[in-house]
VEXTORGU-548591 format. One record per residue (C-alpha): residue number from 1; x, y, z; chain; residue in one letter. Coordinates in steps of 0.25 Angstrom, whole numbers, m for minus. Example, Ala and Ser with C-alpha at 12.3 -4.5 7.8 and 13.67 -1.06 7.14 Angstrom:
# residues 2
<node num="1" xx="49" yy="m18" zz="31" chaine="A" residu="A"/>
<node num="2" xx="55" yy="m4" zz="29" chaine="A" residu="S"/>
//
This chain:
# residues 357
<node num="1" xx="7" yy="116" zz="m118" chaine="A" residu="M"/>
<node num="2" xx="m3" yy="106" zz="m114" chaine="A" residu="I"/>
<node num="3" xx="6" yy="95" zz="m117" chaine="A" residu="S"/>
<node num="4" xx="17" yy="101" zz="m108" chaine="A" residu="V"/>
<node num="5" xx="8" yy="101" zz="m96" chaine="A" residu="Y"/>
<node num="6" xx="3" yy="87" zz="m99" chaine="A" residu="V"/>
<node num="7" xx="18" yy="82" zz="m99" chaine="A" residu="D"/>
<node num="8" xx="20" yy="90" zz="m86" chaine="A" residu="L"/>
<node num="9" xx="8" yy="83" zz="m80" chaine="A" residu="A"/>
<node num="10" xx="13" yy="69" zz="m85" chaine="A" residu="I"/>
<node num="11" xx="27" yy="72" zz="m79" chaine="A" residu="G"/>
<node num="12" xx="22" yy="76" zz="m66" chaine="A" residu="L"/>
<node num="13" xx="12" yy="64" zz="m65" chaine="A" residu="V"/>
<node num="14" xx="24" yy="54" zz="m69" chaine="A" residu="L"/>
<node num="15" xx="33" yy="60" zz="m58" chaine="A" residu="A"/>
<node num="16" xx="22" yy="59" zz="m47" chaine="A" residu="F"/>
<node num="17" xx="19" yy="45" zz="m52" chaine="A" residu="L"/>
<node num="18" xx="33" yy="40" zz="m50" chaine="A" residu="L"/>
<node num="19" xx="35" yy="47" zz="m37" chaine="A" residu="L"/>
<node num="20" xx="22" yy="41" zz="m32" chaine="A" residu="S"/>
<node num="21" xx="27" yy="27" zz="m36" chaine="A" residu="L"/>
<node num="22" xx="40" yy="29" zz="m28" chaine="A" residu="V"/>
<node num="23" xx="31" yy="33" zz="m16" chaine="A" residu="V"/>
<node num="24" xx="22" yy="21" zz="m18" chaine="A" residu="S"/>
<node num="25" xx="34" yy="12" zz="m20" chaine="A" residu="G"/>
<node num="26" xx="41" yy="17" zz="m7" chaine="A" residu="I"/>
<node num="27" xx="28" yy="15" zz="1" chaine="A" residu="N"/>
<node num="28" xx="25" yy="1" zz="m5" chaine="A" residu="E"/>
<node num="29" xx="40" yy="m3" zz="m2" chaine="A" residu="A"/>
<node num="30" xx="38" yy="1" zz="12" chaine="A" residu="F"/>
<node num="31" xx="25" yy="m5" zz="14" chaine="A" residu="V"/>
<node num="32" xx="29" yy="m19" zz="8" chaine="A" residu="R"/>
<node num="33" xx="42" yy="m19" zz="16" chaine="A" residu="L"/>
<node num="34" xx="35" yy="m17" zz="29" chaine="A" residu="L"/>
<node num="35" xx="23" yy="m25" zz="26" chaine="A" residu="G"/>
<node num="36" xx="14" yy="m13" zz="29" chaine="A" residu="I"/>
<node num="37" xx="2" yy="m17" zz="21" chaine="A" residu="R"/>
<node num="38" xx="2" yy="m31" zz="26" chaine="A" residu="S"/>
<node num="39" xx="3" yy="m27" zz="40" chaine="A" residu="K"/>
<node num="40" xx="m8" yy="m16" zz="38" chaine="A" residu="F"/>
<node num="41" xx="m17" yy="m27" zz="33" chaine="A" residu="L"/>
<node num="42" xx="m15" yy="m37" zz="44" chaine="A" residu="W"/>
<node num="43" xx="m16" yy="m26" zz="55" chaine="A" residu="A"/>
<node num="44" xx="m30" yy="m24" zz="50" chaine="A" residu="Y"/>
<node num="45" xx="m32" yy="m39" zz="50" chaine="A" residu="L"/>
<node num="46" xx="m27" yy="m40" zz="65" chaine="A" residu="R"/>
<node num="47" xx="m37" yy="m30" zz="69" chaine="A" residu="D"/>
<node num="48" xx="m48" yy="m37" zz="62" chaine="A" residu="T"/>
<node num="49" xx="m45" yy="m51" zz="65" chaine="A" residu="M"/>
<node num="50" xx="m39" yy="m50" zz="79" chaine="A" residu="D"/>
<node num="51" xx="m41" yy="m36" zz="84" chaine="A" residu="G"/>
<node num="52" xx="m31" yy="m25" zz="88" chaine="A" residu="G"/>
<node num="53" xx="m17" yy="m28" zz="92" chaine="A" residu="S"/>
<node num="54" xx="m12" yy="m32" zz="106" chaine="A" residu="A"/>
<node num="55" xx="m13" yy="m18" zz="112" chaine="A" residu="D"/>
<node num="56" xx="m27" yy="m16" zz="107" chaine="A" residu="G"/>
<node num="57" xx="m23" yy="m7" zz="95" chaine="A" residu="T"/>
<node num="58" xx="m27" yy="m9" zz="81" chaine="A" residu="S"/>
<node num="59" xx="m17" yy="m16" zz="72" chaine="A" residu="W"/>
<node num="60" xx="m21" yy="m6" zz="61" chaine="A" residu="I"/>
<node num="61" xx="m11" yy="6" zz="61" chaine="A" residu="P"/>
<node num="62" xx="m19" yy="19" zz="65" chaine="A" residu="S"/>
<node num="63" xx="m8" yy="29" zz="60" chaine="A" residu="K"/>
<node num="64" xx="1" yy="29" zz="48" chaine="A" residu="I"/>
<node num="65" xx="13" yy="28" zz="57" chaine="A" residu="A"/>
<node num="66" xx="8" yy="15" zz="62" chaine="A" residu="D"/>
<node num="67" xx="6" yy="10" zz="47" chaine="A" residu="V"/>
<node num="68" xx="20" yy="13" zz="42" chaine="A" residu="F"/>
<node num="69" xx="28" yy="13" zz="55" chaine="A" residu="A"/>
<node num="70" xx="22" yy="5" zz="66" chaine="A" residu="K"/>
<node num="71" xx="15" yy="m6" zz="58" chaine="A" residu="L"/>
<node num="72" xx="27" yy="m10" zz="50" chaine="A" residu="P"/>
<node num="73" xx="36" yy="m11" zz="61" chaine="A" residu="F"/>
<node num="74" xx="27" yy="m16" zz="73" chaine="A" residu="S"/>
<node num="75" xx="31" yy="m29" zz="79" chaine="A" residu="R"/>
<node num="76" xx="16" yy="m32" zz="80" chaine="A" residu="N"/>
<node num="77" xx="15" yy="m36" zz="65" chaine="A" residu="D"/>
<node num="78" xx="0" yy="m38" zz="62" chaine="A" residu="P"/>
<node num="79" xx="3" yy="m48" zz="51" chaine="A" residu="R"/>
<node num="80" xx="1" yy="m63" zz="54" chaine="A" residu="P"/>
<node num="81" xx="14" yy="m72" zz="54" chaine="A" residu="A"/>
<node num="82" xx="16" yy="m80" zz="42" chaine="A" residu="H"/>
<node num="83" xx="18" yy="m95" zz="43" chaine="A" residu="S"/>
<node num="84" xx="24" yy="m103" zz="32" chaine="A" residu="P"/>
<node num="85" xx="15" yy="m114" zz="34" chaine="A" residu="D"/>
<node num="86" xx="2" yy="m114" zz="26" chaine="A" residu="P"/>
<node num="87" xx="m11" yy="m111" zz="32" chaine="A" residu="A"/>
<node num="88" xx="m19" yy="m123" zz="37" chaine="A" residu="P"/>
<node num="89" xx="m29" yy="m128" zz="27" chaine="A" residu="P"/>
<node num="90" xx="m40" yy="m129" zz="38" chaine="A" residu="V"/>
<node num="91" xx="m43" yy="m117" zz="47" chaine="A" residu="V"/>
<node num="92" xx="m43" yy="m120" zz="62" chaine="A" residu="A"/>
<node num="93" xx="m55" yy="m113" zz="70" chaine="A" residu="P"/>
<node num="94" xx="m52" yy="m102" zz="79" chaine="A" residu="M"/>
<node num="95" xx="m47" yy="m108" zz="93" chaine="A" residu="P"/>
<node num="96" xx="m58" yy="m100" zz="100" chaine="A" residu="V"/>
<node num="97" xx="m69" yy="m105" zz="109" chaine="A" residu="D"/>
<node num="98" xx="m79" yy="m93" zz="108" chaine="A" residu="P"/>
<node num="99" xx="m88" yy="m98" zz="119" chaine="A" residu="A"/>
<node num="100" xx="m76" yy="m99" zz="129" chaine="A" residu="A"/>
<node num="101" xx="m71" yy="m85" zz="125" chaine="A" residu="V"/>
<node num="102" xx="m85" yy="m79" zz="126" chaine="A" residu="L"/>
<node num="103" xx="m88" yy="m85" zz="140" chaine="A" residu="T"/>
<node num="104" xx="m74" yy="m80" zz="145" chaine="A" residu="A"/>
<node num="105" xx="m70" yy="m94" zz="148" chaine="A" residu="E"/>
<node num="106" xx="m57" yy="m91" zz="141" chaine="A" residu="E"/>
<node num="107" xx="m50" yy="m79" zz="134" chaine="A" residu="P"/>
<node num="108" xx="m51" yy="m77" zz="119" chaine="A" residu="A"/>
<node num="109" xx="m40" yy="m84" zz="112" chaine="A" residu="P"/>
<node num="110" xx="m30" yy="m76" zz="105" chaine="A" residu="D"/>
<node num="111" xx="m33" yy="m80" zz="90" chaine="A" residu="V"/>
<node num="112" xx="m25" yy="m73" zz="79" chaine="A" residu="D"/>
<node num="113" xx="m36" yy="m71" zz="69" chaine="A" residu="M"/>
<node num="114" xx="m27" yy="m64" zz="60" chaine="A" residu="T"/>
<node num="115" xx="m17" yy="m76" zz="59" chaine="A" residu="A"/>
<node num="116" xx="m29" yy="m85" zz="57" chaine="A" residu="R"/>
<node num="117" xx="m33" yy="m76" zz="45" chaine="A" residu="L"/>
<node num="118" xx="m19" yy="m76" zz="40" chaine="A" residu="Y"/>
<node num="119" xx="m18" yy="m91" zz="39" chaine="A" residu="R"/>
<node num="120" xx="m30" yy="m91" zz="29" chaine="A" residu="R"/>
<node num="121" xx="m23" yy="m80" zz="21" chaine="A" residu="L"/>
<node num="122" xx="m9" yy="m86" zz="22" chaine="A" residu="Q"/>
<node num="123" xx="m9" yy="m92" zz="8" chaine="A" residu="E"/>
<node num="124" xx="m9" yy="m78" zz="2" chaine="A" residu="I"/>
<node num="125" xx="3" yy="m73" zz="10" chaine="A" residu="D"/>
<node num="126" xx="17" yy="m72" zz="5" chaine="A" residu="H"/>
<node num="127" xx="25" yy="m68" zz="17" chaine="A" residu="P"/>
<node num="128" xx="39" yy="m63" zz="17" chaine="A" residu="K"/>
<node num="129" xx="41" yy="m64" zz="32" chaine="A" residu="G"/>
<node num="130" xx="35" yy="m69" zz="45" chaine="A" residu="A"/>
<node num="131" xx="22" yy="m61" zz="43" chaine="A" residu="R"/>
<node num="132" xx="12" yy="m61" zz="32" chaine="A" residu="T"/>
<node num="133" xx="13" yy="m51" zz="20" chaine="A" residu="T"/>
<node num="134" xx="m2" yy="m52" zz="16" chaine="A" residu="I"/>
<node num="135" xx="m6" yy="m37" zz="13" chaine="A" residu="A"/>
<node num="136" xx="m19" yy="m39" zz="6" chaine="A" residu="D"/>
<node num="137" xx="m30" yy="m50" zz="9" chaine="A" residu="I"/>
<node num="138" xx="m41" yy="m51" zz="m2" chaine="A" residu="P"/>
<node num="139" xx="m55" yy="m50" zz="4" chaine="A" residu="P"/>
<node num="140" xx="m59" yy="m63" zz="m2" chaine="A" residu="E"/>
<node num="141" xx="m47" yy="m70" zz="4" chaine="A" residu="R"/>
<node num="142" xx="m50" yy="m64" zz="18" chaine="A" residu="F"/>
<node num="143" xx="m64" yy="m69" zz="17" chaine="A" residu="S"/>
<node num="144" xx="m59" yy="m83" zz="13" chaine="A" residu="G"/>
<node num="145" xx="m50" yy="m83" zz="25" chaine="A" residu="A"/>
<node num="146" xx="m62" yy="m79" zz="34" chaine="A" residu="V"/>
<node num="147" xx="m70" yy="m90" zz="29" chaine="A" residu="M"/>
<node num="148" xx="m59" yy="m100" zz="32" chaine="A" residu="E"/>
<node num="149" xx="m59" yy="m96" zz="46" chaine="A" residu="L"/>
<node num="150" xx="m74" yy="m97" zz="46" chaine="A" residu="V"/>
<node num="151" xx="m73" yy="m111" zz="41" chaine="A" residu="S"/>
<node num="152" xx="m65" yy="m115" zz="53" chaine="A" residu="A"/>
<node num="153" xx="m75" yy="m112" zz="63" chaine="A" residu="E"/>
<node num="154" xx="m86" yy="m121" zz="67" chaine="A" residu="E"/>
<node num="155" xx="m97" yy="m110" zz="67" chaine="A" residu="G"/>
<node num="156" xx="m92" yy="m104" zz="54" chaine="A" residu="G"/>
<node num="157" xx="m93" yy="m89" zz="53" chaine="A" residu="V"/>
<node num="158" xx="m100" yy="m88" zz="66" chaine="A" residu="E"/>
<node num="159" xx="m90" yy="m97" zz="73" chaine="A" residu="G"/>
<node num="160" xx="m79" yy="m89" zz="68" chaine="A" residu="L"/>
<node num="161" xx="m86" yy="m76" zz="73" chaine="A" residu="L"/>
<node num="162" xx="m88" yy="m81" zz="87" chaine="A" residu="V"/>
<node num="163" xx="m73" yy="m85" zz="88" chaine="A" residu="K"/>
<node num="164" xx="m69" yy="m71" zz="82" chaine="A" residu="L"/>
<node num="165" xx="m78" yy="m64" zz="93" chaine="A" residu="E"/>
<node num="166" xx="m72" yy="m73" zz="104" chaine="A" residu="A"/>
<node num="167" xx="m58" yy="m69" zz="100" chaine="A" residu="V"/>
<node num="168" xx="m62" yy="m54" zz="98" chaine="A" residu="G"/>
<node num="169" xx="m58" yy="m53" zz="84" chaine="A" residu="S"/>
<node num="170" xx="m64" yy="m41" zz="77" chaine="A" residu="P"/>
<node num="171" xx="m66" yy="m49" zz="64" chaine="A" residu="L"/>
<node num="172" xx="m78" yy="m56" zz="71" chaine="A" residu="A"/>
<node num="173" xx="m86" yy="m43" zz="70" chaine="A" residu="G"/>
<node num="174" xx="m83" yy="m41" zz="55" chaine="A" residu="H"/>
<node num="175" xx="m86" yy="m55" zz="52" chaine="A" residu="L"/>
<node num="176" xx="m99" yy="m55" zz="60" chaine="A" residu="K"/>
<node num="177" xx="m104" yy="m43" zz="52" chaine="A" residu="G"/>
<node num="178" xx="m101" yy="m50" zz="39" chaine="A" residu="V"/>
<node num="179" xx="m107" yy="m63" zz="43" chaine="A" residu="W"/>
<node num="180" xx="m120" yy="m56" zz="47" chaine="A" residu="E"/>
<node num="181" xx="m120" yy="m48" zz="35" chaine="A" residu="G"/>
<node num="182" xx="m118" yy="m61" zz="26" chaine="A" residu="A"/>
<node num="183" xx="m131" yy="m67" zz="33" chaine="A" residu="Q"/>
<node num="184" xx="m122" yy="m78" zz="38" chaine="A" residu="R"/>
<node num="185" xx="m119" yy="m83" zz="24" chaine="A" residu="D"/>
<node num="186" xx="m105" yy="m88" zz="22" chaine="A" residu="L"/>
<node num="187" xx="m104" yy="m83" zz="7" chaine="A" residu="G"/>
<node num="188" xx="m108" yy="m69" zz="11" chaine="A" residu="R"/>
<node num="189" xx="m100" yy="m69" zz="23" chaine="A" residu="F"/>
<node num="190" xx="m87" yy="m72" zz="15" chaine="A" residu="R"/>
<node num="191" xx="m91" yy="m61" zz="5" chaine="A" residu="K"/>
<node num="192" xx="m94" yy="m52" zz="17" chaine="A" residu="G"/>
<node num="193" xx="m80" yy="m55" zz="23" chaine="A" residu="V"/>
<node num="194" xx="m74" yy="m52" zz="10" chaine="A" residu="E"/>
<node num="195" xx="m81" yy="m39" zz="8" chaine="A" residu="N"/>
<node num="196" xx="m78" yy="m35" zz="23" chaine="A" residu="W"/>
<node num="197" xx="m63" yy="m37" zz="21" chaine="A" residu="F"/>
<node num="198" xx="m62" yy="m30" zz="8" chaine="A" residu="D"/>
<node num="199" xx="m68" yy="m18" zz="14" chaine="A" residu="G"/>
<node num="200" xx="m59" yy="m19" zz="26" chaine="A" residu="E"/>
<node num="201" xx="m47" yy="m20" zz="16" chaine="A" residu="M"/>
<node num="202" xx="m52" yy="m8" zz="9" chaine="A" residu="Q"/>
<node num="203" xx="m53" yy="0" zz="22" chaine="A" residu="R"/>
<node num="204" xx="m39" yy="m5" zz="26" chaine="A" residu="L"/>
<node num="205" xx="m33" yy="m1" zz="13" chaine="A" residu="S"/>
<node num="206" xx="m39" yy="13" zz="14" chaine="A" residu="T"/>
<node num="207" xx="m32" yy="14" zz="28" chaine="A" residu="L"/>
<node num="208" xx="m19" yy="9" zz="23" chaine="A" residu="Y"/>
<node num="209" xx="m19" yy="19" zz="11" chaine="A" residu="R"/>
<node num="210" xx="m22" yy="30" zz="20" chaine="A" residu="R"/>
<node num="211" xx="m9" yy="27" zz="28" chaine="A" residu="Y"/>
<node num="212" xx="m1" yy="25" zz="15" chaine="A" residu="V"/>
<node num="213" xx="m5" yy="38" zz="10" chaine="A" residu="T"/>
<node num="214" xx="3" yy="45" zz="21" chaine="A" residu="W"/>
<node num="215" xx="15" yy="36" zz="18" chaine="A" residu="V"/>
<node num="216" xx="14" yy="40" zz="3" chaine="A" residu="V"/>
<node num="217" xx="13" yy="54" zz="7" chaine="A" residu="F"/>
<node num="218" xx="26" yy="53" zz="16" chaine="A" residu="A"/>
<node num="219" xx="33" yy="46" zz="5" chaine="A" residu="L"/>
<node num="220" xx="29" yy="56" zz="m5" chaine="A" residu="G"/>
<node num="221" xx="34" yy="68" zz="3" chaine="A" residu="V"/>
<node num="222" xx="47" yy="61" zz="5" chaine="A" residu="A"/>
<node num="223" xx="49" yy="57" zz="m9" chaine="A" residu="L"/>
<node num="224" xx="45" yy="71" zz="m14" chaine="A" residu="T"/>
<node num="225" xx="55" yy="78" zz="m5" chaine="A" residu="L"/>
<node num="226" xx="66" yy="68" zz="m8" chaine="A" residu="L"/>
<node num="227" xx="64" yy="69" zz="m23" chaine="A" residu="L"/>
<node num="228" xx="62" yy="84" zz="m22" chaine="A" residu="G"/>
<node num="229" xx="50" yy="82" zz="m31" chaine="A" residu="M"/>
<node num="230" xx="44" yy="96" zz="m33" chaine="A" residu="D"/>
<node num="231" xx="32" yy="93" zz="m43" chaine="A" residu="A"/>
<node num="232" xx="31" yy="107" zz="m47" chaine="A" residu="L"/>
<node num="233" xx="45" yy="109" zz="m50" chaine="A" residu="E"/>
<node num="234" xx="45" yy="95" zz="m58" chaine="A" residu="Y"/>
<node num="235" xx="33" yy="100" zz="m66" chaine="A" residu="G"/>
<node num="236" xx="41" yy="113" zz="m69" chaine="A" residu="K"/>
<node num="237" xx="52" yy="105" zz="m74" chaine="A" residu="T"/>
<node num="238" xx="43" yy="97" zz="m83" chaine="A" residu="L"/>
<node num="239" xx="37" yy="109" zz="m89" chaine="A" residu="L"/>
<node num="240" xx="51" yy="116" zz="m91" chaine="A" residu="R"/>
<node num="241" xx="59" yy="104" zz="m97" chaine="A" residu="D"/>
<node num="242" xx="52" yy="99" zz="m109" chaine="A" residu="N"/>
<node num="243" xx="61" yy="88" zz="m112" chaine="A" residu="A"/>
<node num="244" xx="60" yy="83" zz="m98" chaine="A" residu="Y"/>
<node num="245" xx="45" yy="84" zz="m98" chaine="A" residu="R"/>
<node num="246" xx="44" yy="76" zz="m111" chaine="A" residu="A"/>
<node num="247" xx="53" yy="65" zz="m105" chaine="A" residu="A"/>
<node num="248" xx="45" yy="64" zz="m93" chaine="A" residu="V"/>
<node num="249" xx="32" yy="63" zz="m101" chaine="A" residu="T"/>
<node num="250" xx="38" yy="53" zz="m110" chaine="A" residu="A"/>
<node num="251" xx="40" yy="44" zz="m98" chaine="A" residu="V"/>
<node num="252" xx="26" yy="45" zz="m94" chaine="A" residu="A"/>
<node num="253" xx="20" yy="43" zz="m108" chaine="A" residu="E"/>
<node num="254" xx="26" yy="29" zz="m110" chaine="A" residu="G"/>
<node num="255" xx="12" yy="24" zz="m113" chaine="A" residu="G"/>
<node num="256" xx="2" yy="17" zz="m105" chaine="A" residu="E"/>
<node num="257" xx="10" yy="4" zz="m105" chaine="A" residu="E"/>
<node num="258" xx="22" yy="11" zz="m100" chaine="A" residu="A"/>
<node num="259" xx="15" yy="17" zz="m89" chaine="A" residu="L"/>
<node num="260" xx="8" yy="4" zz="m85" chaine="A" residu="A"/>
<node num="261" xx="21" yy="m3" zz="m85" chaine="A" residu="G"/>
<node num="262" xx="27" yy="8" zz="m76" chaine="A" residu="L"/>
<node num="263" xx="15" yy="6" zz="m66" chaine="A" residu="R"/>
<node num="264" xx="16" yy="m9" zz="m66" chaine="A" residu="E"/>
<node num="265" xx="31" yy="m8" zz="m62" chaine="A" residu="R"/>
<node num="266" xx="30" yy="4" zz="m53" chaine="A" residu="C"/>
<node num="267" xx="17" yy="3" zz="m45" chaine="A" residu="D"/>
<node num="268" xx="20" yy="m2" zz="m31" chaine="A" residu="P"/>
<node num="269" xx="7" yy="m10" zz="m31" chaine="A" residu="A"/>
<node num="270" xx="12" yy="m19" zz="m42" chaine="A" residu="V"/>
<node num="271" xx="27" yy="m18" zz="m42" chaine="A" residu="S"/>
<node num="272" xx="37" yy="m23" zz="m32" chaine="A" residu="A"/>
<node num="273" xx="47" yy="m13" zz="m36" chaine="A" residu="D"/>
<node num="274" xx="39" yy="0" zz="m38" chaine="A" residu="A"/>
<node num="275" xx="50" yy="9" zz="m32" chaine="A" residu="L"/>
<node num="276" xx="61" yy="3" zz="m41" chaine="A" residu="G"/>
<node num="277" xx="52" yy="4" zz="m53" chaine="A" residu="C"/>
<node num="278" xx="49" yy="19" zz="m50" chaine="A" residu="V"/>
<node num="279" xx="64" yy="21" zz="m48" chaine="A" residu="T"/>
<node num="280" xx="66" yy="15" zz="m62" chaine="A" residu="E"/>
<node num="281" xx="56" yy="24" zz="m68" chaine="A" residu="S"/>
<node num="282" xx="62" yy="36" zz="m62" chaine="A" residu="F"/>
<node num="283" xx="75" yy="32" zz="m69" chaine="A" residu="S"/>
<node num="284" xx="70" yy="39" zz="m82" chaine="A" residu="S"/>
<node num="285" xx="78" yy="51" zz="m85" chaine="A" residu="P"/>
<node num="286" xx="65" yy="59" zz="m86" chaine="A" residu="A"/>
<node num="287" xx="60" yy="55" zz="m72" chaine="A" residu="L"/>
<node num="288" xx="73" yy="55" zz="m64" chaine="A" residu="V"/>
<node num="289" xx="73" yy="70" zz="m64" chaine="A" residu="R"/>
<node num="290" xx="61" yy="69" zz="m54" chaine="A" residu="I"/>
<node num="291" xx="73" yy="66" zz="m45" chaine="A" residu="F"/>
<node num="292" xx="81" yy="79" zz="m48" chaine="A" residu="D"/>
<node num="293" xx="78" yy="86" zz="m35" chaine="A" residu="H"/>
<node num="294" xx="78" yy="74" zz="m26" chaine="A" residu="S"/>
<node num="295" xx="88" yy="72" zz="m15" chaine="A" residu="I"/>
<node num="296" xx="96" yy="63" zz="m24" chaine="A" residu="V"/>
<node num="297" xx="94" yy="65" zz="m39" chaine="A" residu="S"/>
<node num="298" xx="96" yy="56" zz="m51" chaine="A" residu="V"/>
<node num="299" xx="103" yy="59" zz="m64" chaine="A" residu="S"/>
<node num="300" xx="102" yy="50" zz="m76" chaine="A" residu="L"/>
<node num="301" xx="112" yy="51" zz="m87" chaine="A" residu="P"/>
<node num="302" xx="106" yy="53" zz="m101" chaine="A" residu="P"/>
<node num="303" xx="114" yy="41" zz="m106" chaine="A" residu="D"/>
<node num="304" xx="107" yy="32" zz="m97" chaine="A" residu="G"/>
<node num="305" xx="119" yy="30" zz="m87" chaine="A" residu="G"/>
<node num="306" xx="119" yy="28" zz="m72" chaine="A" residu="D"/>
<node num="307" xx="111" yy="38" zz="m64" chaine="A" residu="P"/>
<node num="308" xx="118" yy="48" zz="m55" chaine="A" residu="S"/>
<node num="309" xx="112" yy="52" zz="m41" chaine="A" residu="F"/>
<node num="310" xx="114" yy="66" zz="m36" chaine="A" residu="N"/>
<node num="311" xx="113" yy="71" zz="m21" chaine="A" residu="W"/>
<node num="312" xx="104" yy="83" zz="m21" chaine="A" residu="N"/>
<node num="313" xx="103" yy="85" zz="m6" chaine="A" residu="G"/>
<node num="314" xx="105" yy="100" zz="m5" chaine="A" residu="A"/>
<node num="315" xx="97" yy="104" zz="m17" chaine="A" residu="L"/>
<node num="316" xx="86" yy="94" zz="m12" chaine="A" residu="W"/>
<node num="317" xx="85" yy="100" zz="2" chaine="A" residu="W"/>
<node num="318" xx="85" yy="114" zz="m4" chaine="A" residu="D"/>
<node num="319" xx="73" yy="110" zz="m13" chaine="A" residu="R"/>
<node num="320" xx="66" yy="104" zz="m1" chaine="A" residu="L"/>
<node num="321" xx="67" yy="116" zz="7" chaine="A" residu="L"/>
<node num="322" xx="62" yy="126" zz="m4" chaine="A" residu="T"/>
<node num="323" xx="48" yy="129" zz="m2" chaine="A" residu="P"/>
<node num="324" xx="46" yy="131" zz="m17" chaine="A" residu="G"/>
<node num="325" xx="47" yy="116" zz="m19" chaine="A" residu="H"/>
<node num="326" xx="37" yy="112" zz="m8" chaine="A" residu="W"/>
<node num="327" xx="24" yy="114" zz="m17" chaine="A" residu="P"/>
<node num="328" xx="30" yy="104" zz="m27" chaine="A" residu="G"/>
<node num="329" xx="34" yy="94" zz="m16" chaine="A" residu="Y"/>
<node num="330" xx="20" yy="95" zz="m11" chaine="A" residu="L"/>
<node num="331" xx="14" yy="93" zz="m25" chaine="A" residu="L"/>
<node num="332" xx="23" yy="80" zz="m27" chaine="A" residu="T"/>
<node num="333" xx="18" yy="74" zz="m13" chaine="A" residu="V"/>
<node num="334" xx="4" yy="77" zz="m16" chaine="A" residu="I"/>
<node num="335" xx="5" yy="70" zz="m30" chaine="A" residu="A"/>
<node num="336" xx="12" yy="58" zz="m24" chaine="A" residu="L"/>
<node num="337" xx="0" yy="56" zz="m14" chaine="A" residu="L"/>
<node num="338" xx="m9" yy="53" zz="m26" chaine="A" residu="F"/>
<node num="339" xx="m1" yy="40" zz="m28" chaine="A" residu="G"/>
<node num="340" xx="5" yy="33" zz="m40" chaine="A" residu="A"/>
<node num="341" xx="m8" yy="27" zz="m45" chaine="A" residu="P"/>
<node num="342" xx="m14" yy="41" zz="m47" chaine="A" residu="F"/>
<node num="343" xx="m2" yy="46" zz="m55" chaine="A" residu="W"/>
<node num="344" xx="m2" yy="33" zz="m63" chaine="A" residu="W"/>
<node num="345" xx="m16" yy="36" zz="m67" chaine="A" residu="D"/>
<node num="346" xx="m13" yy="51" zz="m70" chaine="A" residu="V"/>
<node num="347" xx="m1" yy="47" zz="m79" chaine="A" residu="L"/>
<node num="348" xx="m8" yy="37" zz="m86" chaine="A" residu="R"/>
<node num="349" xx="m20" yy="46" zz="m90" chaine="A" residu="R"/>
<node num="350" xx="m10" yy="58" zz="m93" chaine="A" residu="M"/>
<node num="351" xx="m1" yy="49" zz="m102" chaine="A" residu="T"/>
<node num="352" xx="m14" yy="43" zz="m109" chaine="A" residu="G"/>
<node num="353" xx="m19" yy="57" zz="m112" chaine="A" residu="F"/>
<node num="354" xx="m6" yy="61" zz="m118" chaine="A" residu="R"/>
<node num="355" xx="m6" yy="48" zz="m127" chaine="A" residu="H"/>
<node num="356" xx="m20" yy="51" zz="m132" chaine="A" residu="R"/>
<node num="357" xx="m17" yy="66" zz="m135" chaine="A" residu="S"/>
//
């Protein structure tokens, strides 16, 4: 009896894992196609290096609709334009006369500090269009770029700070605090810039994940309803059908090496074709039955022939409107919110437990 319920748990975890991977794959494809992660990073850098946009608002989106609707399609792309020419080996000083600006003899020049930073990072870029695709800047690389900008100024760090203050760059305040905290030591200053930027990237990542959680929730709801995935009903099927439960468990118990290979091929973080990989995994006769109640179901002949697709629109709609299935749908959506890494770990632990018992 204990073995039956362990098999049931393994079957449910495997289903949640594969569905989570589909959600992650769709989300990752959308993010990569629209360059959202790169635009989010450079929106932060625009705020930090040059201040808000022309209308005085922050480049960083304040609402989830702005992240996945306004930011990807706005004409005001925060990313710097890519140039096929290599970055100049010698950094030119900022074209600013701080004394003239501070005495109001001339207006503050429009210096694009974000573009100047990008020129120091261009070597790590692999653009696919007119704009940069850099979506992650290592803290040590950022601090190195800042030191290159410092080396171009006659007064070093203090010369750069004076010019940044003259053009109204918010970066001046951040670097000034780091400079004072480093007791005006260049080695400590570079390490301080690195630590400061690392902390900013962690804060930015937390904000980004908060937005993505809502997208994953929306995708999870859509996928659950389209597939008609009632977790409670699926669990009952596993309990009642001994042969089916054994087949599903056999897929999950392919061993640690098999699970590691599946993760390497299907995890969106390391695979360029995560969605295709998960689709291939679902082609297993034991797993394809998860789609039995979807709006389009798939049938695999036992002899391994071509699959057949069946339209189940009327039956699917009736199930969707039946309150008895709603708790199962809700359970599936909640399970998908935990994400694929969580279910990977649970499945690995459970199959390891079975192998030792």
